[in-house]
C-alpha positions as CSV (number, residue, x, y, z in Angstrom):
1,M,51.0,98.9,91.8
2,I,53.7,97.7,89.4
3,S,56.3,94.9,89.5
4,Y,59.9,95.5,90.2
5,L,60.8,94.6,86.6
6,Q,58.3,97.1,85.3
7,A,59.8,99.7,87.7
8,L,63.3,99.0,86.4
9,K,62.2,99.5,82.8
10,L,60.6,102.8,83.7
11,I,63.8,103.9,85.5
12,E,65.9,103.1,82.5
13,K,63.5,104.7,80.1
14,N,63.4,108.0,82.0
15,C,67.1,108.2,82.8
16,K,69.1,111.3,81.8
17,K,72.5,110.1,80.6
18,K,75.5,111.9,81.8
19,K,78.0,113.5,79.4
20,A,81.5,112.0,79.3
21,N,84.6,114.3,79.6
22,K,88.3,114.0,79.5
23,M,89.6,113.4,83.0
24,D,93.1,113.7,84.5
25,L,94.3,110.1,85.4
26,K,95.3,111.2,88.9
27,R,91.7,112.2,89.7
28,A,89.9,109.4,87.9
29,E,89.8,106.6,90.5
30,G,86.3,105.2,90.9
31,L,84.9,106.8,87.8
32,I,83.3,104.9,84.9
33,V,85.1,104.8,81.6
34,A,83.1,106.0,78.7
35,L,85.6,105.1,75.9
36,D,87.9,102.2,75.6
37,V,91.4,103.0,76.7
38,K,94.1,101.5,74.5
39,S,97.9,101.3,74.8
40,P,99.7,103.9,72.7
41,T,103.1,102.1,73.2
42,K,104.7,98.9,74.3
43,H,105.2,97.9,77.9
44,P,107.8,97.1,78.8
45,P,109.3,99.5,76.2
46,F,112.5,97.5,75.8
47,D,113.8,94.0,76.6
48,N,115.0,93.9,80.1
49,S,116.3,91.6,82.8
50,A,113.9,89.9,85.1
51,M,116.6,88.9,87.5
52,D,119.9,90.1,89.1
53,G,122.7,88.1,87.4
54,F,124.5,87.9,84.1
55,A,123.4,88.7,80.6
56,V,124.8,86.0,78.2
57,I,124.6,84.8,74.6
58,A,122.6,81.6,74.9
59,N,124.6,79.8,72.2
60,D,127.8,80.2,74.3
61,T,126.2,77.9,76.9
62,L,125.1,75.1,74.6
63,L,127.8,72.6,75.8
64,A,127.9,73.7,79.5
65,N,127.3,71.0,82.1
66,R,128.5,70.0,85.6
67,N,131.4,68.0,84.3
68,K,132.5,70.6,81.8
69,P,131.4,74.2,82.9
70,I,132.1,77.1,80.7
71,Q,133.9,80.3,81.6
72,L,132.7,83.7,80.3
73,K,134.6,86.9,80.5
74,I,132.7,89.7,82.3
75,A,132.8,92.5,79.8
76,N,130.9,95.2,81.7
77,K,127.9,95.8,84.0
78,M,124.4,97.3,83.6
79,A,122.0,98.6,86.2
80,A,118.4,99.6,85.8
81,G,118.3,103.0,84.2
82,D,121.8,102.8,82.6
83,K,122.2,103.7,79.0
84,P,123.0,100.6,76.8
85,K,126.7,99.7,76.7
86,Y,126.5,96.7,74.4
87,K,127.4,98.1,70.9
88,K,131.1,97.6,71.1
89,Y,130.7,94.0,72.1
90,K,128.5,92.9,69.2
91,S,131.2,90.8,67.5
92,E,132.5,89.2,70.7
93,K,131.7,85.7,72.0
94,K,132.0,84.0,75.4
95,I,131.4,87.2,77.3
96,A,128.8,88.2,79.9
97,F,127.4,91.4,81.3
98,E,126.7,91.7,85.0
99,I,123.2,93.0,85.1
100,M,120.5,94.1,87.6
101,T,116.7,93.6,87.4
102,G,115.1,96.0,85.0
103,A,118.3,96.8,83.1
104,I,118.0,96.9,79.3
105,V,119.2,93.8,77.4
106,E,120.4,94.2,73.8
107,K,122.1,92.0,71.1
108,P,124.2,90.0,71.2
109,F,122.9,89.1,74.6
110,N,119.7,87.2,74.7
111,A,119.4,85.4,78.1
112,V,120.1,86.1,81.7
113,V,121.6,83.7,84.2
114,P,120.5,84.5,87.8
115,Y,123.2,84.8,90.5
116,E,121.7,81.7,92.1
117,Q,122.7,79.6,89.1
118,I,126.3,80.8,88.9
119,N,129.0,78.3,90.0
120,K,131.8,80.8,90.5
121,K,132.6,84.4,89.9
122,N,135.7,86.5,90.3
123,K,136.6,90.0,89.1
124,N,137.0,89.1,85.5
125,F,135.2,85.8,84.8
126,V,132.0,83.9,85.6
127,T,131.6,80.1,85.5
128,I,128.3,78.4,84.3
129,S,127.6,74.7,84.5
130,S,124.3,74.3,82.7
131,K,122.8,75.3,79.3
132,I,120.7,78.5,79.3
133,N,117.8,78.8,76.9
134,K,117.3,81.8,74.7
135,H,115.2,84.5,76.2
136,A,115.5,83.0,79.7
137,N,114.8,85.5,82.5
138,I,114.2,88.3,80.0
139,R,111.1,90.5,79.9
140,N,110.4,91.1,76.3
141,A,109.3,94.5,74.9
142,G,105.5,94.5,74.7
143,E,105.2,91.3,76.7
144,D,102.8,93.1,79.1
145,F,101.0,95.5,76.7
146,G,101.4,95.7,73.0
147,I,100.6,98.8,70.9
148,N,96.8,99.3,70.7
149,D,96.1,96.6,73.4
150,L,93.0,97.2,75.5
151,V,93.9,98.7,78.9
152,I,90.4,99.7,80.3
153,K,87.1,98.6,78.7
154,N,84.3,101.0,78.2
155,G,82.0,100.6,81.3
156,E,84.7,99.6,83.7
157,K,85.2,101.4,87.0
158,I,88.7,102.9,87.2
159,S,90.7,101.2,89.9
160,P,94.2,101.8,91.3
161,Q,95.4,98.9,89.1
162,H,94.0,100.7,86.0
163,Q,95.8,103.8,87.1
164,M,99.0,101.9,87.5
165,A,98.7,100.5,83.9
166,C,97.9,104.0,82.5
167,A,100.8,105.6,84.3
168,A,103.2,102.9,83.0
169,L,102.0,103.5,79.5
170,G,102.1,107.3,79.6
171,I,98.3,107.8,79.4
172,P,97.6,111.1,81.2
173,K,93.9,111.4,80.5
174,I,90.9,109.2,80.0
175,V,87.3,109.8,78.9
176,A,85.0,109.1,81.8
177,Y,81.7,110.1,83.5
178,S,82.0,112.4,86.4
179,K,80.4,111.1,89.6
180,P,76.6,111.7,89.8
181,K,75.6,114.3,92.4
182,I,72.8,113.5,94.8
183,S,70.8,115.7,97.2
184,V,69.2,113.9,100.2
185,F,66.2,114.9,102.4
186,S,65.2,113.1,105.6
187,T,61.6,113.9,106.4
188,G,59.6,113.5,109.7
189,K,58.9,115.8,112.6
190,E,59.9,112.9,114.9
191,L,63.5,113.1,113.7
192,V,66.4,114.6,115.7
193,N,70.0,115.0,114.7
194,S,71.3,114.3,118.2
195,N,73.6,111.9,120.0
196,K,72.1,112.6,123.4
197,K,71.4,109.5,125.5
198,T,67.8,110.5,126.2
199,L,65.3,111.8,123.7
200,A,62.1,113.7,124.1
201,P,58.9,111.5,124.0
202,G,58.0,110.5,120.4
203,K,61.4,111.5,119.0
204,I,63.9,109.2,117.2
205,R,67.4,109.8,115.9
206,N,67.9,110.4,112.2
207,S,69.7,107.2,111.1
208,N,68.6,107.4,107.5
209,G,70.5,110.7,106.8
210,L,73.8,109.4,107.9
211,F,73.3,106.0,106.2
212,L,72.7,107.7,102.8
213,K,75.6,110.1,103.3
214,T,78.0,107.2,103.8
215,A,76.4,104.6,101.5
216,I,76.0,106.7,98.4
217,P,79.8,107.0,97.8
218,H,80.0,103.2,97.8
219,M,77.8,103.5,94.6
220,G,80.1,105.8,92.8
221,A,78.2,109.0,93.5
222,E,78.6,111.9,95.9
223,V,76.2,113.6,98.3
224,K,75.8,117.3,97.2
225,F,73.2,118.4,99.8
226,L,71.9,116.8,103.0
227,K,69.0,118.2,105.0
228,T,66.3,117.2,107.5
229,N,62.8,118.5,106.9
230,L,60.4,118.3,109.9
231,D,57.3,117.7,107.8
232,N,57.1,121.3,106.5
233,E,55.5,120.8,103.1
234,K,55.9,124.4,101.9
235,K,59.6,124.6,102.8
236,F,60.2,121.2,101.3
237,T,58.5,122.3,98.0
238,N,60.6,125.5,97.9
239,D,63.8,123.5,98.6
240,L,63.0,121.1,95.7
241,I,62.3,124.0,93.3
242,H,65.6,125.7,94.3
243,I,67.7,122.5,93.8
244,V,66.1,121.8,90.4
245,R,66.6,125.5,89.2
246,M,70.2,125.4,90.3
247,K,70.9,122.2,88.4
248,S,73.1,121.2,91.2
249,S,72.0,117.6,91.5
250,D,71.4,114.7,89.1
251,V,69.2,112.9,91.6
252,I,67.2,113.9,94.6
253,I,66.4,111.4,97.3
254,S,63.9,111.7,100.2
255,T,63.1,109.3,103.0
256,G,59.6,109.1,104.5
257,A,56.3,110.9,103.7
258,V,55.5,108.8,100.6
259,S,52.8,106.5,101.8
260,A,49.1,107.3,102.2
261,G,49.0,108.9,105.6
262,K,47.8,112.4,106.5
263,Y,51.4,113.7,106.7
264,D,52.7,112.0,103.6
265,F,53.1,115.2,101.6
266,V,55.9,114.2,99.2
267,P,53.6,113.4,96.2
268,R,51.8,116.7,96.6
269,A,55.0,118.6,96.9
270,L,56.5,117.0,93.8
271,K,53.5,118.1,91.7
272,K,53.7,121.6,93.1
273,A,57.4,121.7,92.2
274,G,56.7,120.7,88.6
275,A,57.7,117.0,88.7
276,K,56.0,114.2,86.9
277,I,55.4,111.1,89.0
278,I,56.5,108.0,86.9
279,F,55.5,105.4,89.4
280,H,54.3,105.2,93.0
281,K,54.1,101.8,94.8
282,V,55.9,98.7,93.7
283,S,55.1,95.0,94.6
284,I,58.2,94.6,96.7
285,R,58.9,94.2,100.5
286,P,60.2,96.1,102.2
287,G,59.6,99.4,100.4
288,R,56.3,99.0,98.7
289,P,55.4,102.8,98.7
290,M,58.5,103.5,96.6
291,L,58.1,106.6,94.4
292,F,60.0,107.7,91.2
293,A,59.5,111.1,89.6
294,K,61.2,113.3,87.0
295,F,61.6,117.0,86.6
296,S,61.5,118.6,83.2
297,N,65.2,119.4,83.3
298,G,66.0,115.6,83.7
299,T,66.6,115.6,87.5
300,A,65.4,112.3,88.9
301,Y,63.6,112.0,92.2
302,F,63.3,108.9,94.4
303,G,60.9,109.0,97.3
304,L,62.0,106.2,99.7
305,P,59.8,104.9,102.6
306,G,61.0,106.0,106.0
307,N,61.9,102.8,107.7
308,P,65.7,102.2,107.7
309,I,65.7,98.9,105.7
310,S,63.2,100.3,103.2
311,V,65.7,103.1,102.7
312,A,68.5,100.6,102.2
313,V,66.4,98.6,99.7
314,G,65.4,101.7,97.8
315,L,68.9,103.0,97.5
316,R,70.3,99.6,96.4
317,F,67.6,98.4,94.0
318,F,66.2,101.6,92.6
319,V,68.7,104.5,92.9
320,Y,71.7,102.3,92.1
321,P,70.2,101.0,88.8
322,Y,69.5,104.6,87.8
323,L,73.1,105.5,88.5
324,R,74.3,102.7,86.3
325,S,71.9,103.7,83.5
326,M,73.2,107.3,83.7
327,Q,76.7,106.1,82.9
328,G,75.7,103.9,80.0
329,L,75.9,100.6,81.9
330,K,73.7,97.6,81.3
331,R,71.3,96.3,83.9
332,E,73.0,94.4,86.8
333,V,73.2,90.6,86.7
334,F,72.8,89.1,90.1
335,D,74.7,86.1,91.4
336,N,73.2,82.8,92.4
337,A,73.4,81.0,95.8
338,I,71.9,77.9,97.5
339,L,69.3,78.9,100.1
340,E,70.2,77.5,103.5
341,N,67.0,78.0,105.4
342,E,63.4,77.8,104.2
343,R,61.4,81.0,104.0
344,K,57.7,81.7,103.4
345,T,56.7,85.0,101.8
346,K,53.6,86.6,100.3
347,K,53.0,85.5,96.7
348,G,53.0,88.4,94.2
349,F,55.7,90.4,96.1
350,L,59.5,90.4,95.4
351,F,61.3,90.2,98.8
352,F,64.7,91.7,99.5
353,Q,66.0,90.0,102.6
354,K,68.9,90.7,105.0
355,A,71.3,87.8,104.6
356,R,74.7,86.3,104.9
357,K,76.5,84.4,102.2
358,F,79.2,81.8,102.8
359,S,81.2,79.0,101.1
360,S,79.9,75.6,102.0
361,K,82.1,72.6,102.6
362,K,81.6,71.5,99.0
363,G,82.8,74.9,97.8
364,N,79.4,76.2,96.8
365,I,78.1,79.6,97.7
366,S,75.2,79.3,100.2
367,V,73.1,82.0,101.8
368,K,71.3,82.2,105.1
369,I,68.4,84.6,105.6
370,L,68.7,86.3,108.9
371,P,65.9,86.7,111.5
372,K,64.1,90.0,112.2
373,Q,63.3,90.9,108.6
374,Q,61.0,93.8,109.5
375,S,61.9,97.0,107.8
376,A,62.5,98.8,111.1
377,M,65.1,96.3,112.3
378,I,68.6,97.5,111.9
379,E,70.5,94.9,114.1
380,P,70.4,92.0,111.5
381,F,71.5,94.5,108.8
382,T,74.7,95.0,110.7
383,K,75.4,91.3,110.3
384,S,74.5,91.1,106.6
385,N,77.0,90.8,103.8
386,C,74.4,90.5,101.0
387,W,70.8,90.7,100.0
388,A,68.8,87.5,99.3
389,I,66.1,88.0,96.6
390,L,63.0,85.9,96.9
391,G,60.9,85.8,93.7
392,E,57.2,86.8,93.6
393,K,56.0,83.6,91.9
394,N,56.3,81.4,95.0
395,N,55.3,81.9,98.6
396,R,57.5,79.0,99.8
397,H,61.3,79.0,99.2
398,I,62.7,75.7,100.3
399,S,66.1,74.9,101.7
400,G,68.5,73.9,98.9
401,S,66.8,76.0,96.2
402,I,68.7,78.4,94.0
403,I,68.0,82.1,94.6
404,N,69.5,85.4,93.5
405,I,71.8,87.3,95.8
406,A,73.2,90.9,95.5
407,P,76.1,92.7,97.1
408,L,74.9,95.1,99.9
409,Y,75.7,98.3,98.1
410,S,76.9,97.8,94.5
411,C,78.6,95.4,92.3
412,E,81.8,95.8,90.3
413,Y,80.4,97.3,87.2
414,N,79.5,94.7,84.5
């Protein structure tokens, strides 16, 4: 049995990296950037008005005050999208342009007076009673992004705000990793895919299959194949061989049949299908029988124990690190929190506990470990908003101590 840290190192060492490709910006949301994205141009591309009002020459307002307002002639008007009309006024003074937000501003005009600061206005003149500073209420060209500014850093997940920036800068494509594809097997002859109120004796509903189908997309991957196997070792082995030959999945996950019981056939099936088992059993709870294997073509295999919370732990703390490594990301760094309630654990095991984090009255992040931590108990998981991680060096974790916490599914990539 190996430690969790040893398991992580083996996962990273045996990871098959994905190839990056050029992606259409419109279809890139949620993907991981493989190459820095830099601005090819300025944004905004030209000086423009930040307010509705009047474009003026700042020097014309130097002596303006309440007792002695100045009057400027309204030379013309500009709306957003209009072609510049300023050239023929370059030599004139004491003039103003009525201007709308977003409209281009050019010399000789170098400031904008908002409507709210105008004393009076008629058809031909506007009256101003205070000095206007140069560049006031003007968005300068390149103020947001300059040429060659970093827009998205390598390793970041593309968000709608990134797409907004790229669209504004005219960046149609980015270099990113496509989403990893995962095949999922639920094993166990006790499983039924049914919503009927009553079940036959000894049967349970397959909650793991639906959980993985819905949780995996939260980790930036997609479910390619989903199947329930009722402990048929031969069929399971054949399905594995088929998926590996088709090269249709980057990762295969199974739930159940990885422990040491009579019907725990997954290790045998893996060997028959040509996989190499990298590790089997990790000093964690829940999820001690965790298995990681690799096929010769690079397809990874994770055998998760069958209890629901063991499945959640396996996905979060074993599969997710593999997905990160596939896309060139560093190992995740966990946050810290103050433990609210004392907890006793078995020394030598790393514990992943269902928990809730919250802000204390002092503004600190605290965490409370929830009751019913058994790996078959789903109810407290529905109330969790994080995982509390209790180290293996101690068996008593006192209230007020600092521990690691992790988001339920994945972090924003770091």
